[in-house]
C-alpha positions in Angstrom: -0.2 0.1 -0.1 1.3 3.8 -1.1 2.3 5.7 1.5 0.6 9.1 2.2 3.8 10.7 0.9 3.8 9.3 -2.4 0.3 9.5 -3.0 0.5 13.1 -2.1 3.6 13.5 -4.8 0.8 12.3 -7.7 -0.8 15.3 -7.0 1.6 17.8 -8.6 4.4 17.7 -11.0 7.6 19.8 -12.2 6.6 22.4 -14.0 10.6 22.9 -15.2 13.7 21.4 -15.1 16.7 23.7 -15.1 19.5 21.5 -14.2 20.6 18.5 -16.5 23.6 17.6 -17.9 24.3 16.1 -21.5 27.6 14.3 -23.7 29.5 17.6 -23.0 30.0 16.9 -19.7 29.4 14.2 -17.2 26.1 13.3 -18.9 25.4 10.5 -21.4 22.3 12.1 -23.7 23.0 14.9 -26.5 21.1 18.4 -25.9 18.4 17.0 -28.2 17.5 13.4 -26.5 17.1 15.8 -23.1 14.9 18.3 -25.2 13.0 15.5 -26.5 12.5 14.1 -23.2 11.4 17.3 -21.2 8.7 17.4 -24.2 7.8 13.9 -23.1 7.7 14.9 -19.7 5.0 17.7 -20.4 8.2 20.3 -19.2 7.6 23.9 -20.2 11.7 24.6 -20.1 14.4 22.6 -19.9 18.0 23.8 -19.5 21.4 22.6 -20.1 23.7 23.2 -17.6 26.8 20.7 -18.0 29.8 21.2 -15.2 31.8 24.2 -15.1 35.2 24.3 -17.3 37.0 24.1 -14.0 36.4 20.6 -12.8 39.4 18.1 -13.9 37.4 15.2 -15.0 33.6 16.8 -15.8 34.3 20.1 -16.7 33.1 21.1 -20.4 36.2 22.6 -22.8 35.2 25.8 -23.7 36.1 26.0 -27.6 32.9 24.0 -27.2 30.3 26.6 -25.4 29.5 28.6 -29.0 28.8 24.2 -30.5 26.4 23.7 -27.8 24.8 27.7 -28.3 24.9 27.1 -31.9 22.7 23.7 -31.0 20.4 25.4 -28.8 19.1 27.9 -31.1 18.5 25.1 -33.7 17.1 23.4 -31.6 14.8 26.0 -30.4 13.7 26.1 -34.0 12.8 23.0 -34.2 10.7 22.4 -31.2 8.8 25.7 -30.3 7.1 24.6 -28.0 9.5 24.0 -25.2 12.1 26.8 -24.1 15.1 25.6 -24.2 18.2 27.4 -22.3 22.0 27.3 -21.6 23.2 27.3 -18.5 26.6 26.1 -17.0 27.0 24.7 -13.5 30.0 26.6 -12.2 31.7 25.3 -9.8 32.2 27.2 -6.3 36.3 27.7 -5.5 38.0 29.8 -3.0 39.6 31.8 -5.2 39.1 35.3 -6.9 35.3 35.6 -8.2 34.9 32.1 -6.0 33.6 30.8 -9.6 35.4 28.7 -12.4 34.2 30.8 -14.8 34.7 34.7 -15.0 32.5 37.5 -15.6 33.3 38.1 -19.1 31.5 33.9 -19.8 28.6 34.9 -18.3 27.5 36.5 -21.6 27.9 33.1 -23.3 25.0 31.7 -21.1 21.1 32.2 -20.8 21.5 32.5 -16.5 24.4 30.7 -14.4 23.6 28.3 -11.5 26.3 26.9 -9.5 27.5 24.2 -6.6 30.4 22.5 -4.8 31.7 19.3 -6.2 35.4 17.9 -5.8 37.3 17.8 -8.4 38.6 21.1 -8.5 41.9 23.3 -7.2 41.0 26.0 -4.5 38.3 24.4 -3.4 39.3 22.3 -0.1 38.8 19.2 -2.1 40.9 16.8 -0.3 39.3 18.1 3.3 36.3 17.9 1.9 37.3 14.3 0.7 38.4 13.1 3.5 35.5 14.6 5.7 33.5 12.7 3.2 35.0 9.7 4.1 34.9 9.6 7.9 38.1 11.8 9.5 36.6 14.6 10.8 39.2 16.1 12.3 39.1 19.8 11.9 35.0 19.9 11.2 34.7 22.8 12.7 37.5 24.8 10.8 36.5 22.9 8.0 32.8 24.3 8.0 33.5 27.6 8.6 35.4 27.4 5.7 32.7 26.1 3.2 30.6 28.2 4.7 32.5 31.3 3.8 33.5 30.1 0.9 29.9 29.3 -0.5 28.2 32.8 0.7 31.4 35.0 -1.1 30.2 33.3 -4.5 26.4 34.1 -4.0 27.5 38.0 -2.9 30.1 38.2 -6.1 28.2 36.4 -8.7 24.8 36.2 -9.9 24.0 32.7 -9.7 20.5 31.2 -9.9 20.3 28.5 -8.4 22.2 27.2 -5.9 23.1 23.3 -6.2 22.5 20.8 -4.0 23.5 22.8 -1.0 25.1 20.9 1.9 26.6 18.0 -0.6 30.5 17.0 -0.3 31.4 18.8 2.8 30.4 20.2 6.0 28.2 23.6 5.4 25.9 25.6 7.7 23.2 26.2 6.5 21.3 29.0 8.2 23.5 31.6 7.2 23.5 30.4 3.8 19.8 30.2 3.1 20.2 34.0 4.3 22.3 34.7 1.8 20.4 32.9 -0.8 17.6 34.6 0.0 19.4 38.2 0.4 20.6 37.4 -3.5 17.5 36.2 -5.1 19.5 32.8 -5.8 16.9 29.8 -5.4 18.1 26.6 -2.9 17.8 23.2 -4.8 16.6 19.9 -4.0 18.5 17.6 -5.4 16.8 14.0 -6.4 20.5 13.3 -8.5 21.6 14.4 -4.1 20.5 13.4 -0.9 20.7 17.4 -0.2 19.0 19.4 0.9 18.2 16.6 3.5 15.2 17.2 5.2 16.8 18.8 7.8 18.9 21.0 6.3 15.4 22.5 4.4 13.9 22.6 8.1 16.2 25.1 8.4 16.3 26.7 5.7 12.8 26.9 5.6 13.1 29.4 8.6 14.7 32.6 6.0 13.2 34.2 3.6 14.8 31.9 0.5 12.9 30.2 -2.3 13.6 26.9 -3.4 13.6 24.8 -6.6 13.6 21.0 -7.5 16.0 19.6 -10.4 16.6 16.2 -11.2 20.1 17.0 -11.8 19.7 14.5 -14.5 22.9 12.2 -15.9 20.8 10.0 -18.4 17.8 11.8 -20.8 15.3 9.1 -18.5 15.6 11.1 -15.4 14.9 14.1 -17.1 11.8 15.7 -15.0 12.2 13.6 -11.9 10.7 15.5 -8.7 9.3 13.1 -6.8 12.2 11.9 -4.3 12.9 16.3 -3.8 8.9 16.8 -3.2 9.0 13.7 -0.2 11.6 15.4 1.3 10.0 18.8 1.0 6.7 17.6 2.5 8.6 15.8 5.5 10.1 18.6 6.3 7.0 20.9 6.3 8.0 23.3 3.7 5.3 25.8 2.2 4.9 24.0 -1.4 4.2 27.4 -2.7 7.9 28.0 -1.8 9.1 25.7 -4.6 9.1 27.9 -7.5 8.9 25.0 -10.2 6.5 22.6 -8.8 2.7 23.1 -10.0 -0.5 21.2 -8.6 -1.7 18.4 -11.7 -4.8 20.1 -13.5 
């Protein structure tokens, strides 16, 4: 028998998915594959948000961005029934600008989202990886550094969505949520990562921050996946009107 949370998710649908990956970084499908999957799910918007170029393993190549833009423009003509956007999931780091894309590169994208990942220099990567694998020594100091890094990235850049906040290291969620509210940055409830957790949503909900559910799809079959994020939001007691891409089923 289905539980109450599962039944409640059937009352809602995702309006749009603004965090998806393709073969240009860590994904398995093409841009067109993602667009077709989004249309099949009945989404109004789809964004291609491959990993920023600073990632040592999965980052996009800067030379490919014009090719991606050209393909997006062609697909807009081919599929007028859906709004297709080109974005990038920039990587948060602790050096100047606090992102792995420069202010001059912003014009290449329709908007920019950003999150913290392993696999970059200048991001406390080794310390956070060790913390994530059980070595909790220095946790208090690492949390302060991580939190400061994210907040500076939010204030120094125009970031539309903070992706999977709380993932891959210790972070102080309340001041990060306050910064998101102050900078009009949406906080992502991911269905690919476990963050935001129920507890993190409860903490962030005490601020004026707004939220978005994203699939973070690395395969076209996961485009539009939102149910797990919705269930966490419901368990946290979040007012669902604060999730900008959630809509009630007609």
